[in-house]
C-alpha positions as CSV (number, residue, x, y, z in Angstrom):
1,M,-2.6,-4.9,-26.6
2,G,-0.1,-6.4,-24.2
3,E,-0.3,-9.6,-22.2
4,I,-1.5,-8.0,-19.0
5,S,-4.1,-5.8,-20.8
6,S,-5.6,-8.8,-22.6
7,S,-5.4,-11.1,-19.6
8,A,-8.6,-12.6,-18.1
9,E,-7.6,-11.2,-14.7
10,Y,-7.4,-7.6,-16.0
11,Q,-10.6,-7.9,-18.0
12,S,-12.4,-9.2,-15.0
13,F,-11.1,-6.2,-12.9
14,R,-12.3,-3.7,-15.5
15,S,-15.7,-5.4,-15.7
16,T,-16.3,-5.6,-11.9
17,I,-14.6,-2.6,-10.4
18,P,-16.1,0.7,-11.5
19,L,-13.9,3.7,-12.5
20,K,-14.9,6.8,-10.6
21,K,-14.0,10.4,-11.2
22,V,-14.1,12.9,-8.4
23,V,-13.7,16.7,-8.5
24,V,-12.8,18.4,-5.2
25,D,-11.2,21.7,-6.4
26,D,-13.0,24.8,-7.6
27,D,-11.4,24.0,-11.1
28,N,-13.7,21.4,-12.5
29,S,-11.0,20.2,-14.9
30,K,-9.0,18.7,-12.0
31,E,-10.4,15.2,-11.7
32,W,-9.2,12.5,-9.4
33,T,-9.6,9.1,-11.0
34,M,-10.0,6.1,-8.7
35,Y,-10.9,2.4,-8.3
36,E,-12.1,1.2,-5.0
37,A,-12.8,-2.3,-3.6
38,G,-13.2,-3.9,-0.2
39,P,-15.5,-3.3,2.8
40,R,-16.6,0.3,3.3
41,S,-16.7,-0.3,7.0
42,V,-12.9,-0.1,7.0
43,R,-12.3,3.5,8.0
44,C,-8.5,3.6,7.4
45,P,-8.0,2.1,3.9
46,L,-4.9,1.5,1.8
47,V,-4.5,4.2,-0.8
48,C,-2.2,3.6,-3.8
49,F,-0.2,6.3,-5.5
50,P,1.2,5.4,-9.0
51,P,4.5,6.4,-10.6
52,A,4.7,9.3,-13.1
53,S,4.0,6.9,-16.0
54,G,1.1,5.1,-14.2
55,T,-2.6,5.2,-14.1
56,A,-4.9,4.0,-11.3
57,D,-5.3,0.5,-12.8
58,V,-1.6,-0.3,-12.4
59,F,-2.6,-1.5,-9.0
60,F,-5.4,-3.8,-10.2
61,K,-3.6,-6.9,-8.7
62,Q,-3.5,-5.2,-5.3
63,I,-7.1,-4.2,-5.5
64,L,-8.2,-7.7,-6.4
65,G,-5.9,-9.6,-4.1
66,L,-6.2,-7.5,-1.0
67,S,-9.9,-6.7,-1.2
68,S,-10.6,-10.5,-1.4
69,A,-8.7,-10.8,1.9
70,G,-10.9,-8.1,3.6
71,Y,-8.9,-5.0,3.0
72,R,-10.3,-1.8,1.6
73,V,-8.1,-0.5,-1.3
74,I,-8.3,2.7,-3.2
75,A,-6.1,3.3,-6.3
76,L,-5.8,6.8,-7.5
77,E,-4.7,8.8,-10.5
78,Y,-3.7,12.4,-10.0
79,P,-5.3,15.5,-11.5
80,V,-3.0,18.1,-13.1
81,Y,-1.2,19.8,-10.3
82,W,1.9,21.9,-10.8
83,T,3.1,22.5,-7.2
84,M,3.5,20.3,-4.1
85,R,1.2,22.5,-2.1
86,E,-1.5,22.1,-4.8
87,F,-1.2,18.4,-4.7
88,C,-1.3,18.2,-0.9
89,D,-4.2,20.5,-0.6
90,G,-6.1,18.5,-3.3
91,F,-5.5,15.2,-1.7
92,S,-6.6,16.5,1.7
93,K,-9.8,17.7,0.0
94,L,-10.2,14.3,-1.5
95,L,-9.9,12.6,1.9
96,N,-12.5,15.0,3.2
97,H,-14.8,14.1,0.3
98,L,-14.4,10.4,1.0
99,Q,-14.9,11.1,4.7
100,L,-11.6,9.5,5.7
101,D,-9.7,10.9,8.6
102,K,-6.6,8.7,8.1
103,V,-5.2,6.4,5.4
104,H,-2.3,4.0,4.8
105,I,-0.5,5.0,1.6
106,F,1.4,2.6,-0.8
107,G,3.4,4.9,-3.0
108,T,5.7,3.9,-5.9
109,S,8.4,6.1,-7.4
110,L,6.8,9.6,-7.8
111,G,3.9,8.2,-5.8
112,G,6.2,7.4,-2.9
113,F,7.6,10.9,-2.9
114,L,4.2,12.4,-3.0
115,A,3.1,10.2,-0.1
116,Q,6.1,11.4,2.0
117,K,5.3,15.0,1.1
118,F,1.7,14.7,2.1
119,A,2.6,13.0,5.4
120,E,5.0,15.9,6.0
121,S,2.4,18.6,5.1
122,S,-0.2,17.0,7.5
123,S,2.2,16.2,10.3
124,R,0.7,18.7,12.7
125,S,-2.7,17.1,12.2
126,P,-1.8,13.6,11.0
127,R,-3.8,12.0,8.2
128,V,-1.3,9.3,7.3
129,A,-1.5,6.2,9.5
130,S,1.5,4.5,7.8
131,L,3.5,4.5,4.6
132,I,4.7,1.7,2.3
133,L,7.3,3.2,0.0
134,C,8.3,1.2,-3.1
135,N,11.3,2.0,-5.4
136,T,11.2,5.7,-4.4
137,F,13.3,8.7,-3.3
138,Y,13.2,11.6,-0.8
139,D,15.0,14.3,-2.8
140,T,14.3,15.3,-6.4
141,T,17.9,16.4,-7.1
142,I,18.8,12.8,-7.9
143,F,17.2,13.4,-11.4
144,Q,19.3,16.4,-12.2
145,Q,16.4,18.1,-13.9
146,T,15.6,20.9,-11.4
147,N,16.5,23.6,-13.8
148,S,14.5,22.1,-16.6
149,A,11.4,21.3,-14.6
150,P,9.8,24.8,-14.9
151,T,9.7,24.3,-18.7
152,F,8.1,20.9,-18.9
153,W,4.6,22.4,-19.2
154,M,5.4,23.5,-22.8
155,M,7.4,20.5,-24.0
156,P,5.8,18.1,-26.5
157,A,4.2,15.0,-25.2
158,L,6.5,12.8,-27.3
159,F,9.6,14.4,-25.7
160,L,8.2,13.9,-22.2
161,K,7.4,10.3,-22.9
162,K,10.9,9.6,-24.2
163,M,12.2,11.1,-20.9
164,V,10.2,8.6,-18.9
165,M,10.8,5.6,-21.1
166,G,14.6,6.2,-20.8
167,N,14.3,4.8,-17.3
168,F,12.6,1.6,-18.3
169,D,14.6,-1.6,-18.5
170,K,16.2,-2.1,-22.0
171,G,18.1,-5.4,-21.5
172,L,16.8,-8.9,-21.3
173,V,14.3,-9.4,-18.5
174,D,12.1,-12.2,-17.5
175,P,8.6,-12.4,-19.0
176,E,6.7,-11.0,-16.0
177,I,9.0,-7.9,-15.9
178,A,8.7,-7.5,-19.7
179,D,4.9,-7.6,-19.4
180,S,4.9,-5.1,-16.6
181,I,6.9,-2.7,-18.8
182,D,4.6,-3.2,-21.7
183,F,1.6,-2.4,-19.5
184,L,3.2,0.8,-18.2
185,V,4.1,1.9,-21.7
186,E,0.4,1.5,-22.6
187,R,-0.6,3.6,-19.6
188,L,2.0,6.2,-20.5
189,D,0.6,6.5,-24.0
190,S,-2.9,7.2,-22.4
191,L,-1.7,10.3,-20.5
192,S,-2.2,13.8,-22.0
193,Q,0.7,16.2,-22.4
194,Q,-0.6,18.2,-19.4
195,E,-1.0,15.2,-17.2
196,L,2.5,13.9,-18.0
197,A,4.1,17.4,-17.8
198,S,2.6,18.1,-14.4
199,R,3.8,14.8,-13.0
200,L,7.3,15.2,-14.2
201,T,7.3,18.8,-12.8
202,L,6.4,17.4,-9.4
203,N,9.0,14.6,-9.9
204,C,11.8,17.0,-10.8
205,M,11.2,20.4,-9.2
206,S,13.6,21.3,-6.5
207,C,12.1,19.6,-3.4
208,Y,13.0,17.2,-0.6
209,V,11.4,15.5,2.3
210,E,12.1,16.5,5.9
211,P,12.2,13.0,7.5
212,Q,12.1,14.3,11.1
213,K,8.5,15.3,10.5
214,L,7.6,11.6,9.7
215,R,9.3,10.1,12.7
216,D,6.0,9.1,14.3
217,I,4.7,7.3,11.2
218,D,5.1,3.6,10.7
219,I,7.1,3.1,7.5
220,T,8.0,0.1,5.4
221,I,10.5,0.6,2.6
222,M,10.0,-1.9,-0.3
223,D,12.6,-2.3,-3.0
224,V,14.1,-4.6,-5.6
225,F,17.7,-5.8,-5.9
226,D,17.7,-6.1,-9.7
227,D,17.8,-3.2,-12.2
228,C,15.4,-0.4,-11.8
229,A,15.4,3.4,-12.5
230,L,16.7,4.3,-9.1
231,S,20.3,3.4,-8.1
232,G,21.5,1.5,-5.1
233,T,22.8,4.8,-3.7
234,V,19.3,6.3,-3.7
235,R,18.1,3.2,-1.9
236,E,20.8,3.5,0.8
237,E,19.9,7.2,1.3
238,M,16.3,6.2,1.9
239,Y,17.5,3.7,4.6
240,K,19.5,6.5,6.2
241,C,16.5,8.8,6.2
242,Y,14.3,6.3,7.9
243,P,16.6,4.1,10.1
244,D,13.7,2.7,12.0
245,A,11.7,1.7,8.9
246,R,10.9,-1.9,8.2
247,R,12.4,-3.3,5.0
248,A,10.7,-5.4,2.4
249,H,13.2,-6.7,-0.1
250,L,12.5,-8.4,-3.4
251,K,15.3,-10.2,-5.2
252,S,13.9,-9.0,-8.5
253,G,10.9,-7.2,-9.9
254,G,12.2,-4.3,-12.0
255,N,10.5,-0.9,-11.8
256,F,7.0,-2.2,-11.3
257,P,7.1,-5.2,-8.8
258,Y,3.4,-4.6,-7.9
259,L,2.7,-6.1,-11.4
260,S,5.7,-8.4,-12.0
261,R,5.9,-9.8,-8.4
262,C,2.4,-9.2,-7.2
263,V,2.1,-12.2,-4.9
264,D,5.2,-11.1,-2.9
265,V,4.2,-7.4,-2.9
266,N,0.6,-8.3,-1.7
267,L,2.0,-10.4,1.0
268,F,4.4,-7.6,2.2
269,L,1.4,-5.2,2.1
270,Q,-0.6,-7.6,4.3
271,V,2.3,-8.0,6.7
272,H,2.5,-4.3,7.0
273,L,-1.2,-3.6,7.4
274,R,-1.9,-6.4,9.9
275,R,0.2,-4.6,12.5
276,F,-2.6,-2.1,12.9
277,D,-5.3,-4.6,13.9
278,M,-3.4,-7.6,15.4
279,G,-4.0,-10.3,17.9
280,P,-1.6,-12.9,19.1
281,H,-2.5,-15.4,16.4
282,Q,-2.0,-12.8,13.7
283,A,1.5,-12.0,15.1
284,R,2.4,-15.6,14.5
285,E,1.0,-15.4,10.9
286,I,3.1,-12.3,10.2
287,A,6.3,-13.9,11.5
288,D,5.6,-17.0,9.4
289,S,4.9,-14.7,6.3
290,E,8.1,-12.8,6.8
291,R,10.2,-16.0,7.1
292,S,8.6,-17.4,4.0
293,I,9.4,-14.3,1.9
294,L,12.9,-13.9,3.2
295,S,13.7,-17.6,2.4
296,S,12.2,-17.5,-1.1
């Protein structure tokens, strides 16, 4: 068991926040897994979408930190969906089940791509209040796997896991980043072949976002400036797609800054979310927070 899994903070999270499983499709095998904390009176919560290798608990530091500050946070784990339409329909049904008209979405890597696609699919009747996109992309062709994607469903789990782990940092990294990698490797090992194959299919199938359909959505792009799976070119393309998006830069953090740099990430999330319920005194707090992060 890694440092994070054995930490008192993680053990406290697992003992206090219940794991829920929800079925919203006709197929009872398609279960959404979720953790939720914070006041139920908040009708537009923050929903967290994990990367291909992640489970809902990769956001435990956001759940604990933000819920204690009065935010409602829901961290999700996807059922086995093979097409983008299936995913978007399934998530829409989940929101109906939870009686939520709109949500803010914090999406990381594949989760960020899925968040953009859901916002695009619901653009005529918007259900996304805002997006925070972390270390993510808008076009799957960057992975150069669009021809292979239709065959992932029959590939052995070991092969699929090696595909994912090939994107993890291999060099010397600081202890917090190393611990975050260990934790995600543990989560990766817990995924079934079908779960992993379906996520990689969504990650690599020929698909892209139409950013003009998201022009009315408030977006923050969060990224790191050290080594991560996505290149600087991909980051620059995201900036071009969303020229009006706010930017939240982390000097370091690797692929999983929500674990390795959780204090900074949680502060950026609060800066983003406060804009939606903000008085004059909160505006000053946000400005101070932004200055503090940028100078650190």
